[in-house]
C-alpha positions as a Markdown table, in Angstrom:
| # | Residue | x | y | z |
|---|---|---|---|---|
| 1 | Met | -10.1 | -8.5 | 71.1 |
| 2 | Thr | -7.9 | -7.0 | 68.3 |
| 3 | Leu | -6.2 | -9.5 | 66.0 |
| 4 | His | -2.7 | -8.8 | 64.7 |
| 5 | Asp | -2.2 | -8.9 | 61.0 |
| 6 | Pro | 1.0 | -10.8 | 60.4 |
| 7 | Arg | 1.5 | -9.4 | 56.9 |
| 8 | Pro | 4.0 | -6.6 | 56.6 |
| 9 | Ala | 2.6 | -3.2 | 55.9 |
| 10 | Ala | 2.9 | -1.9 | 52.4 |
| 11 | Pro | 5.9 | 0.4 | 52.1 |
| 12 | Thr | 5.0 | 4.1 | 51.9 |
| 13 | Leu | 5.9 | 5.6 | 48.6 |
| 14 | Asn | 7.1 | 9.1 | 48.2 |
| 15 | Ser | 5.7 | 11.5 | 45.6 |
| 16 | Leu | 7.9 | 10.1 | 42.8 |
| 17 | Gly | 6.9 | 6.5 | 43.6 |
| 18 | Phe | 9.9 | 5.2 | 45.5 |
| 19 | Ala | 9.7 | 3.4 | 48.8 |
| 20 | Arg | 12.2 | 5.7 | 50.5 |
| 21 | Thr | 12.4 | 9.2 | 51.8 |
| 22 | Ala | 12.7 | 12.1 | 49.5 |
| 23 | Ala | 16.2 | 12.8 | 50.9 |
| 24 | Glu | 17.3 | 9.3 | 49.9 |
| 25 | Thr | 16.0 | 9.8 | 46.3 |
| 26 | Arg | 18.2 | 11.5 | 43.7 |
| 27 | Val | 16.5 | 13.2 | 40.8 |
| 28 | Val | 18.2 | 14.7 | 37.8 |
| 29 | Val | 16.1 | 17.5 | 36.4 |
| 30 | Ala | 16.5 | 18.5 | 32.8 |
| 31 | Met | 16.6 | 22.3 | 33.1 |
| 32 | Ser | 16.1 | 24.2 | 29.8 |
| 33 | Gly | 16.2 | 27.6 | 31.5 |
| 34 | Gly | 12.4 | 28.1 | 31.1 |
| 35 | Val | 9.8 | 28.4 | 33.7 |
| 36 | Asp | 8.5 | 24.9 | 33.5 |
| 37 | Ser | 11.6 | 22.9 | 34.2 |
| 38 | Ser | 12.7 | 25.6 | 36.7 |
| 39 | Val | 9.5 | 25.0 | 38.7 |
| 40 | Val | 10.1 | 21.2 | 38.6 |
| 41 | Ala | 13.5 | 21.6 | 40.1 |
| 42 | Ala | 12.3 | 24.1 | 42.8 |
| 43 | Met | 9.3 | 21.9 | 43.6 |
| 44 | Leu | 11.3 | 18.7 | 44.1 |
| 45 | Lys | 14.0 | 20.6 | 46.1 |
| 46 | Ala | 11.3 | 22.0 | 48.4 |
| 47 | Glu | 9.9 | 18.5 | 48.9 |
| 48 | Gly | 13.4 | 17.4 | 50.1 |
| 49 | Tyr | 14.7 | 15.4 | 47.2 |
| 50 | Asp | 18.3 | 15.2 | 46.3 |
| 51 | Val | 18.1 | 17.3 | 43.1 |
| 52 | Val | 20.7 | 17.7 | 40.4 |
| 53 | Gly | 20.1 | 20.1 | 37.6 |
| 54 | Val | 21.4 | 19.4 | 34.1 |
| 55 | Thr | 21.2 | 21.8 | 31.1 |
| 56 | Leu | 22.1 | 20.9 | 27.6 |
| 57 | Gln | 23.8 | 23.3 | 25.2 |
| 58 | Leu | 22.4 | 22.1 | 21.9 |
| 59 | Tyr | 23.6 | 24.7 | 19.4 |
| 60 | Asp | 25.9 | 27.8 | 19.2 |
| 61 | His | 25.0 | 29.9 | 22.2 |
| 62 | Gly | 26.6 | 33.0 | 20.8 |
| 63 | Ala | 24.2 | 33.1 | 17.9 |
| 64 | Ala | 21.3 | 32.1 | 20.2 |
| 65 | Leu | 21.8 | 35.2 | 22.3 |
| 66 | Lys | 20.4 | 37.1 | 19.4 |
| 67 | Lys | 17.2 | 35.0 | 19.1 |
| 68 | Lys | 14.3 | 35.6 | 21.5 |
| 69 | Gly | 12.2 | 32.6 | 22.5 |
| 70 | Ala | 14.9 | 30.0 | 22.0 |
| 71 | Cys | 15.9 | 27.2 | 24.4 |
| 72 | Cys | 18.9 | 25.2 | 25.4 |
| 73 | Ala | 21.4 | 28.0 | 24.6 |
| 74 | Gly | 22.7 | 31.4 | 25.5 |
| 75 | Gln | 20.4 | 33.3 | 27.9 |
| 76 | Asp | 18.6 | 30.1 | 28.8 |
| 77 | Ile | 21.7 | 28.4 | 30.1 |
| 78 | His | 22.4 | 31.5 | 32.2 |
| 79 | Asp | 18.8 | 31.5 | 33.5 |
| 80 | Ala | 19.0 | 27.8 | 34.5 |
| 81 | Arg | 22.2 | 28.4 | 36.3 |
| 82 | Arg | 20.7 | 31.3 | 38.3 |
| 83 | Val | 17.7 | 29.1 | 39.2 |
| 84 | Ala | 20.0 | 26.4 | 40.4 |
| 85 | Glu | 21.9 | 28.9 | 42.6 |
| 86 | Arg | 18.6 | 30.3 | 43.9 |
| 87 | Ile | 17.3 | 26.9 | 45.1 |
| 88 | Gly | 20.6 | 25.5 | 46.1 |
| 89 | Ile | 21.2 | 22.6 | 43.9 |
| 90 | Pro | 24.3 | 21.5 | 41.9 |
| 91 | His | 24.0 | 22.4 | 38.2 |
| 92 | Tyr | 25.9 | 21.0 | 35.2 |
| 93 | Val | 25.9 | 22.3 | 31.6 |
| 94 | Leu | 26.7 | 19.5 | 29.0 |
| 95 | Asp | 27.8 | 20.4 | 25.5 |
| 96 | Tyr | 25.6 | 18.2 | 23.3 |
| 97 | Glu | 26.0 | 20.5 | 20.2 |
| 98 | Asn | 27.6 | 17.8 | 18.0 |
| 99 | Arg | 25.0 | 15.2 | 19.1 |
| 100 | Phe | 22.2 | 17.5 | 18.4 |
| 101 | Arg | 23.4 | 18.5 | 15.0 |
| 102 | Glu | 24.0 | 14.9 | 14.0 |
| 103 | Ser | 20.8 | 13.4 | 15.5 |
| 104 | Val | 18.3 | 16.2 | 14.8 |
| 105 | Ile | 19.5 | 19.1 | 12.6 |
| 106 | Glu | 21.0 | 17.0 | 9.8 |
| 107 | Glu | 17.9 | 14.8 | 9.5 |
| 108 | Phe | 15.7 | 17.9 | 9.6 |
| 109 | Ala | 17.6 | 19.2 | 6.5 |
| 110 | Asp | 17.5 | 15.9 | 4.7 |
| 111 | Ala | 13.8 | 15.4 | 5.4 |
| 112 | Tyr | 12.9 | 18.8 | 4.0 |
| 113 | Leu | 15.0 | 18.2 | 0.9 |
| 114 | Ala | 13.0 | 14.9 | 0.4 |
| 115 | Gly | 9.7 | 16.8 | 0.4 |
| 116 | Ala | 8.7 | 15.9 | 4.0 |
| 117 | Thr | 7.6 | 18.1 | 6.9 |
| 118 | Pro | 9.7 | 17.0 | 9.8 |
| 119 | Val | 9.1 | 17.6 | 13.5 |
| 120 | Pro | 12.5 | 18.0 | 15.0 |
| 121 | Cys | 11.3 | 18.6 | 18.6 |
| 122 | Ile | 10.2 | 14.9 | 18.7 |
| 123 | Arg | 13.5 | 13.7 | 17.4 |
| 124 | Cys | 15.3 | 15.9 | 20.0 |
| 125 | Asn | 13.2 | 14.3 | 22.8 |
| 126 | Glu | 13.8 | 10.8 | 21.4 |
| 127 | Arg | 17.5 | 10.9 | 20.5 |
| 128 | Val | 19.0 | 13.5 | 22.8 |
| 129 | Lys | 16.9 | 14.3 | 25.9 |
| 130 | Phe | 15.4 | 10.9 | 26.5 |
| 131 | Arg | 18.4 | 8.8 | 25.3 |
| 132 | Asp | 21.7 | 10.6 | 25.8 |
| 133 | Leu | 20.7 | 12.8 | 28.8 |
| 134 | Leu | 18.8 | 10.0 | 30.4 |
| 135 | Gln | 21.9 | 7.9 | 30.3 |
| 136 | Thr | 23.9 | 10.7 | 31.9 |
| 137 | Ala | 21.3 | 10.8 | 34.6 |
| 138 | Arg | 21.9 | 7.1 | 35.3 |
| 139 | Glu | 25.6 | 7.7 | 35.4 |
| 140 | Leu | 24.9 | 10.3 | 38.1 |
| 141 | Asp | 23.3 | 7.6 | 40.2 |
| 142 | Ala | 19.9 | 9.1 | 39.8 |
| 143 | Asp | 16.8 | 7.2 | 40.7 |
| 144 | Cys | 14.8 | 9.0 | 38.0 |
| 145 | Met | 14.9 | 12.0 | 35.7 |
| 146 | Ala | 12.2 | 14.7 | 35.8 |
| 147 | Thr | 11.3 | 17.2 | 33.1 |
| 148 | Gly | 8.9 | 20.1 | 32.7 |
| 149 | His | 6.8 | 18.5 | 30.0 |
| 150 | Tyr | 3.0 | 18.7 | 30.3 |
| 151 | Ile | 2.2 | 15.0 | 30.2 |
| 152 | Arg | 1.3 | 12.4 | 32.9 |
| 153 | Arg | 2.9 | 9.2 | 33.9 |
| 154 | Leu | 0.3 | 7.0 | 35.7 |
| 155 | Asp | 0.6 | 3.6 | 37.2 |
| 156 | Gly | -1.4 | 1.0 | 35.3 |
| 157 | Pro | -2.1 | -2.7 | 35.8 |
| 158 | Ala | 0.9 | -3.6 | 33.6 |
| 159 | Gly | 3.2 | -0.8 | 34.6 |
| 160 | Ala | 3.8 | 2.8 | 33.9 |
| 161 | Glu | 1.5 | 4.4 | 31.3 |
| 162 | Leu | 1.8 | 7.7 | 29.4 |
| 163 | His | -1.3 | 9.9 | 29.5 |
| 164 | Met | -2.2 | 13.3 | 28.2 |
| 165 | Ala | -1.8 | 16.3 | 30.5 |
| 166 | Ala | -4.7 | 17.4 | 32.7 |
| 167 | Asp | -4.7 | 20.7 | 30.9 |
| 168 | Pro | -5.6 | 20.0 | 27.2 |
| 169 | Ala | -4.2 | 23.4 | 26.1 |
| 170 | Arg | -0.7 | 22.5 | 27.4 |
| 171 | Asp | -0.7 | 18.8 | 26.6 |
| 172 | Gln | 2.6 | 17.7 | 25.0 |
| 173 | Ser | 1.9 | 14.1 | 24.3 |
| 174 | Tyr | 2.2 | 14.6 | 20.5 |
| 175 | Phe | 5.9 | 15.4 | 21.0 |
| 176 | Leu | 6.6 | 12.5 | 23.4 |
| 177 | Phe | 4.9 | 9.6 | 21.6 |
| 178 | Ser | 8.3 | 7.9 | 20.9 |
| 179 | Thr | 9.1 | 7.6 | 24.6 |
| 180 | Thr | 9.9 | 3.9 | 25.1 |
| 181 | Gln | 8.6 | 1.8 | 28.0 |
| 182 | Glu | 12.1 | 1.6 | 29.5 |
| 183 | Gln | 12.5 | 5.4 | 29.4 |
| 184 | Leu | 9.0 | 5.9 | 30.8 |
| 185 | Asp | 9.9 | 3.7 | 33.8 |
| 186 | Phe | 12.7 | 6.1 | 34.6 |
| 187 | Leu | 11.0 | 9.4 | 33.8 |
| 188 | Arg | 8.8 | 11.7 | 35.9 |
| 189 | Phe | 6.6 | 14.6 | 34.8 |
| 190 | Pro | 5.6 | 16.6 | 37.9 |
| 191 | Leu | 3.6 | 19.3 | 36.0 |
| 192 | Gly | 1.3 | 17.0 | 34.0 |
| 193 | Gly | -1.4 | 17.2 | 36.6 |
| 194 | Leu | -1.5 | 21.0 | 36.9 |
| 195 | Ala | -4.7 | 22.7 | 35.8 |
| 196 | Ser | -3.0 | 25.5 | 33.8 |
| 197 | Lys | 0.2 | 27.3 | 32.9 |
| 198 | Ala | -0.9 | 30.1 | 35.3 |
| 199 | Glu | -0.6 | 27.7 | 38.1 |
| 200 | Thr | 3.0 | 26.9 | 37.0 |
| 201 | Arg | 3.9 | 30.6 | 36.9 |
| 202 | Ala | 2.3 | 31.1 | 40.3 |
| 203 | Leu | 4.6 | 28.4 | 41.7 |
| 204 | Ala | 7.6 | 30.1 | 40.1 |
| 205 | Ala | 6.7 | 33.3 | 41.8 |
| 206 | Glu | 6.2 | 31.5 | 45.1 |
| 207 | Tyr | 9.7 | 30.0 | 44.9 |
| 208 | Gly | 11.2 | 33.4 | 43.9 |
| 209 | Leu | 12.4 | 32.2 | 40.6 |
| 210 | Val | 13.8 | 34.9 | 38.2 |
| 211 | Val | 12.1 | 33.1 | 35.3 |
| 212 | Ala | 8.5 | 33.4 | 36.7 |
| 213 | Asp | 7.4 | 35.8 | 33.9 |
| 214 | Lys | 9.7 | 34.5 | 31.2 |
| 215 | Pro | 7.9 | 34.0 | 27.9 |
| 216 | Asp | 7.5 | 30.5 | 26.5 |
| 217 | Ser | 9.9 | 29.4 | 23.8 |
| 218 | Gln | 8.6 | 29.8 | 20.3 |
| 219 | Asp | 9.1 | 27.9 | 17.0 |
| 220 | Ile | 12.0 | 25.4 | 16.6 |
| 221 | Cys | 15.0 | 26.4 | 18.6 |
| 222 | Phe | 17.5 | 26.4 | 15.8 |
| 223 | Val | 15.2 | 28.1 | 13.2 |
| 224 | Pro | 15.2 | 31.9 | 13.6 |
| 225 | Glu | 11.8 | 33.5 | 13.0 |
| 226 | Gly | 10.5 | 30.2 | 11.7 |
| 227 | Asn | 12.4 | 30.6 | 8.4 |
| 228 | Tyr | 13.0 | 26.9 | 7.6 |
| 229 | Ala | 14.2 | 27.5 | 4.1 |
| 230 | Ala | 17.0 | 29.8 | 5.2 |
| 231 | Val | 18.3 | 27.1 | 7.6 |
| 232 | Ile | 18.1 | 24.4 | 4.8 |
| 233 | Glu | 20.0 | 26.6 | 2.4 |
| 234 | Lys | 22.7 | 27.2 | 5.0 |
| 235 | Leu | 23.0 | 23.5 | 5.8 |
| 236 | Arg | 22.7 | 22.4 | 2.2 |
| 237 | Pro | 24.1 | 25.1 | -0.1 |
| 238 | Gly | 22.5 | 25.0 | -3.6 |
| 239 | Ala | 19.6 | 22.9 | -2.4 |
| 240 | Ala | 17.0 | 25.5 | -3.4 |
| 241 | Glu | 16.9 | 24.7 | -7.1 |
| 242 | Pro | 14.0 | 26.2 | -9.1 |
| 243 | Gly | 11.4 | 24.1 | -10.9 |
| 244 | Asp | 7.9 | 23.9 | -12.2 |
| 245 | Ile | 4.5 | 24.3 | -10.4 |
| 246 | Val | 2.2 | 21.8 | -12.0 |
| 247 | Asp | -1.4 | 20.7 | -11.6 |
| 248 | Leu | -2.6 | 17.2 | -10.9 |
| 249 | Ala | -2.5 | 16.4 | -14.6 |
| 250 | Gly | 1.1 | 17.5 | -14.9 |
| 251 | Asn | 0.3 | 20.8 | -16.7 |
| 252 | Val | 2.9 | 23.5 | -16.0 |
| 253 | Leu | 1.3 | 26.5 | -14.3 |
| 254 | Gly | 4.3 | 28.5 | -13.3 |
| 255 | Arg | 7.8 | 28.4 | -11.8 |
| 256 | His | 9.0 | 28.1 | -8.2 |
| 257 | Arg | 12.2 | 29.0 | -6.5 |
| 258 | Gly | 12.9 | 25.7 | -4.7 |
| 259 | Val | 10.8 | 22.9 | -3.2 |
| 260 | Ile | 12.1 | 23.7 | 0.2 |
| 261 | His | 10.1 | 26.9 | 0.2 |
| 262 | Tyr | 6.7 | 25.1 | 0.1 |
| 263 | Thr | 4.7 | 22.8 | 2.4 |
| 264 | Ile | 1.7 | 20.6 | 1.9 |
| 265 | Gly | -1.6 | 22.6 | 2.1 |
| 266 | Gln | 0.1 | 25.9 | 1.4 |
| 267 | Arg | -2.1 | 28.3 | -0.6 |
| 268 | Arg | -0.5 | 31.8 | -0.3 |
| 269 | Gly | 2.7 | 32.8 | -2.1 |
| 270 | Leu | 2.4 | 30.4 | -5.0 |
| 271 | Gly | 2.6 | 33.2 | -7.6 |
| 272 | Ile | -0.1 | 31.5 | -9.8 |
| 273 | Gly | -3.1 | 33.7 | -9.1 |
| 274 | Gly | -5.9 | 34.3 | -11.6 |
| 275 | Leu | -6.4 | 30.7 | -12.5 |
| 276 | Gly | -9.9 | 30.3 | -11.1 |
| 277 | Asp | -10.5 | 28.6 | -7.7 |
| 278 | Pro | -7.7 | 28.8 | -5.1 |
| 279 | Leu | -5.0 | 26.2 | -5.5 |
| 280 | His | -3.1 | 24.4 | -2.7 |
| 281 | Val | 0.1 | 22.5 | -2.6 |
| 282 | Val | -1.0 | 18.9 | -2.7 |
| 283 | Arg | 2.4 | 17.1 | -3.2 |
| 284 | Leu | 6.1 | 17.9 | -3.4 |
| 285 | Asp | 8.3 | 15.9 | -5.8 |
| 286 | Pro | 12.0 | 16.7 | -5.1 |
| 287 | Asp | 13.2 | 14.3 | -7.8 |
| 288 | Ser | 11.4 | 16.2 | -10.6 |
| 289 | Arg | 11.6 | 19.5 | -8.6 |
| 290 | His | 7.8 | 19.7 | -9.1 |
| 291 | Val | 5.4 | 21.5 | -6.7 |
| 292 | Val | 2.1 | 19.8 | -7.4 |
| 293 | Val | -1.0 | 21.9 | -6.8 |
| 294 | Gly | -4.8 | 21.2 | -6.8 |
| 295 | Pro | -8.1 | 22.2 | -5.3 |
| 296 | Arg | -8.6 | 22.0 | -1.6 |
| 297 | Glu | -10.6 | 18.7 | -1.8 |
| 298 | Ala | -7.4 | 17.0 | -3.2 |
| 299 | Leu | -5.8 | 17.5 | 0.2 |
| 300 | Ala | -8.4 | 15.3 | 1.9 |
| 301 | Thr | -6.8 | 12.1 | 3.2 |
| 302 | Arg | -8.3 | 9.1 | 5.1 |
| 303 | Thr | -5.6 | 6.5 | 4.7 |
| 304 | Val | -2.3 | 7.2 | 6.6 |
| 305 | Pro | 0.6 | 4.8 | 6.4 |
| 306 | Val | 3.1 | 5.1 | 9.3 |
| 307 | Ala | 6.5 | 3.6 | 10.1 |
| 308 | Glu | 8.9 | 3.5 | 13.0 |
| 309 | Val | 6.0 | 2.7 | 15.3 |
| 310 | Asn | 6.7 | 3.0 | 19.0 |
| 311 | Trp | 4.1 | 0.9 | 20.9 |
| 312 | Leu | 3.2 | 1.6 | 24.5 |
| 313 | Gly | 0.0 | -0.5 | 24.5 |
| 314 | Gly | 1.5 | -3.7 | 25.9 |
| 315 | Gly | 2.3 | -6.9 | 24.1 |
| 316 | Asp | 3.7 | -7.3 | 20.6 |
| 317 | Phe | 2.5 | -4.6 | 18.2 |
| 318 | Ala | 2.5 | -6.7 | 15.1 |
| 319 | Ser | 0.1 | -9.1 | 16.7 |
| 320 | Ala | -2.0 | -6.5 | 18.4 |
| 321 | Gly | -4.6 | -6.7 | 15.7 |
| 322 | Glu | -7.0 | -4.1 | 14.4 |
| 323 | Arg | -8.4 | -1.8 | 17.0 |
| 324 | Asp | -10.4 | 1.4 | 17.3 |
| 325 | Ile | -8.3 | 4.3 | 18.6 |
| 326 | Thr | -8.1 | 8.0 | 18.3 |
| 327 | Val | -5.2 | 9.7 | 16.6 |
| 328 | Arg | -3.6 | 13.1 | 16.4 |
| 329 | Ile | -1.7 | 14.1 | 13.3 |
| 330 | Arg | -1.2 | 17.8 | 14.3 |
| 331 | Ser | -0.1 | 18.9 | 17.7 |
| 332 | Thr | -2.8 | 21.6 | 17.7 |
| 333 | Arg | -5.7 | 19.4 | 16.9 |
| 334 | Pro | -7.6 | 17.1 | 19.3 |
| 335 | Pro | -7.4 | 13.3 | 18.8 |
| 336 | Ala | -9.9 | 12.1 | 16.2 |
| 337 | Pro | -11.4 | 8.6 | 15.7 |
| 338 | Ala | -9.5 | 6.1 | 13.6 |
| 339 | Ile | -8.8 | 2.4 | 13.0 |
| 340 | Leu | -5.3 | 1.1 | 13.6 |
| 341 | Arg | -4.2 | -1.8 | 11.5 |
| 342 | Pro | -0.6 | -3.1 | 12.1 |
| 343 | Thr | 1.1 | -4.3 | 9.0 |
| 344 | Gly | 4.5 | -5.3 | 10.5 |
| 345 | Pro | 6.6 | -5.1 | 13.6 |
| 346 | Thr | 6.9 | -1.3 | 13.3 |
| 347 | Thr | 4.5 | -0.3 | 10.5 |
| 348 | Ala | 0.8 | 0.2 | 10.3 |
| 349 | Thr | -2.0 | 1.8 | 8.3 |
| 350 | Val | -4.3 | 4.3 | 10.1 |
| 351 | Glu | -7.8 | 4.8 | 8.6 |
| 352 | Leu | -9.3 | 8.1 | 9.7 |
| 353 | Ala | -13.0 | 8.2 | 10.4 |
| 354 | Ala | -13.1 | 11.7 | 8.8 |
| 355 | Ala | -10.7 | 12.9 | 6.1 |
| 356 | Glu | -8.0 | 15.3 | 7.2 |
| 357 | Glu | -6.5 | 17.9 | 5.0 |
| 358 | Gly | -2.8 | 18.7 | 4.6 |
| 359 | Val | -1.4 | 15.4 | 6.0 |
| 360 | Ser | 2.3 | 15.3 | 5.1 |
| 361 | Pro | 5.1 | 12.7 | 5.1 |
| 362 | Gly | 7.4 | 13.4 | 8.0 |
| 363 | Gln | 4.7 | 14.4 | 10.5 |
| 364 | Ala | 3.9 | 12.3 | 13.5 |
| 365 | Cys | 0.7 | 10.2 | 13.9 |
| 366 | Val | 0.1 | 9.7 | 17.6 |
| 367 | Phe | -2.2 | 6.9 | 18.9 |
| 368 | Tyr | -4.5 | 7.2 | 21.9 |
| 369 | Glu | -6.7 | 4.7 | 23.6 |
| 370 | Ala | -10.3 | 5.3 | 22.5 |
| 371 | Gly | -12.3 | 7.1 | 25.2 |
| 372 | Ser | -9.2 | 7.5 | 27.3 |
| 373 | Thr | -6.2 | 9.9 | 27.8 |
| 374 | Arg | -3.7 | 7.1 | 27.5 |
| 375 | Val | -1.0 | 7.4 | 24.8 |
| 376 | Leu | -0.6 | 4.1 | 23.0 |
| 377 | Gly | 2.4 | 5.3 | 21.0 |
| 378 | Gly | 2.6 | 6.4 | 17.4 |
| 379 | Gly | 4.6 | 6.5 | 14.2 |
| 380 | Trp | 5.9 | 8.6 | 11.4 |
| 381 | Ile | 3.8 | 9.3 | 8.4 |
| 382 | Thr | 5.5 | 8.0 | 5.3 |
| 383 | Met | 3.1 | 8.9 | 2.5 |
| 384 | Thr | -0.6 | 9.5 | 2.1 |
| 385 | Glu | -3.3 | 8.5 | -0.4 |
| 386 | Ser | -5.4 | 11.6 | -1.3 |
| 387 | Arg | -9.1 | 11.2 | -1.8 |
| 388 | Arg | -10.0 | 12.5 | -5.3 |
């Protein structure tokens, strides 16, 4: 005899986690014009979702046409439009140039003038793509917004969690640490589980997308050829005032042509050769216009203060207590062991198990759960204490 279970069957979830058919689920896809976001749009359309493509114009598209490897302008907008036409979805271009300048570019310039090393791509995700664009997606009655970022959103016991991508070589968690829990609940990252970029390009070819072989974007989109100083001088005329290059004791070793031309850890191009062991930029002091140099060991740092902490680890950050984690202070380095000590609602001190060289104010310090791929959040490095 077969007994009937009176409990209702659990609803079947679609691939984006909604208890409805794909056709009943509207997804706004942030389309940059590159291969990654184009594949996301094509993939979701092929699965039957109600897909709407949105592309942001973030800076002057006329100038951007002359720059190879840019994003969110010029040729990329044209490519996004062609992909949308190919897969048969509505496509909108939103002029966010003023928002981008105010929220990202202006701060970038101010941070450099203050001797920091900013990461504008993080601010763009935080203040433009995952704030303003996400709000636009809600206004379009979307159930979620999908992007081409290589990161995973997994369901945890307490809700959605952010995890590193399956492919460590493509992982973009460093650039997305400031994603809030509310944003994470609305976002989807369909490419995070792919094994490699080659798999993405194969899908692009399968869908017949014109961007299948398009090169990845390089550098910061509004910085031609990686020339940061030229951008700062254009935004802040007269900012590149010359000053002294000094050693750790304050002795003048030479002259420089402006603090904005130097970064922490820099060794080449100082113009002070012949002084014995190689010297590196240890600190930048915009107030005195000093570029402070010293031996490589002076760059070693174990104590990293951070501010503007975004916490994804659950509960109140300030009362989370000391905990062992791993951290990443460069997007190109793997997470390293550290101890996290909250010092306030959005501030903390990170003690690195092994000293890192070239840690600079303005960079991000991203927290990961020890022994896991889970992103616990992160903060912005404010200053460092060098080990002498």
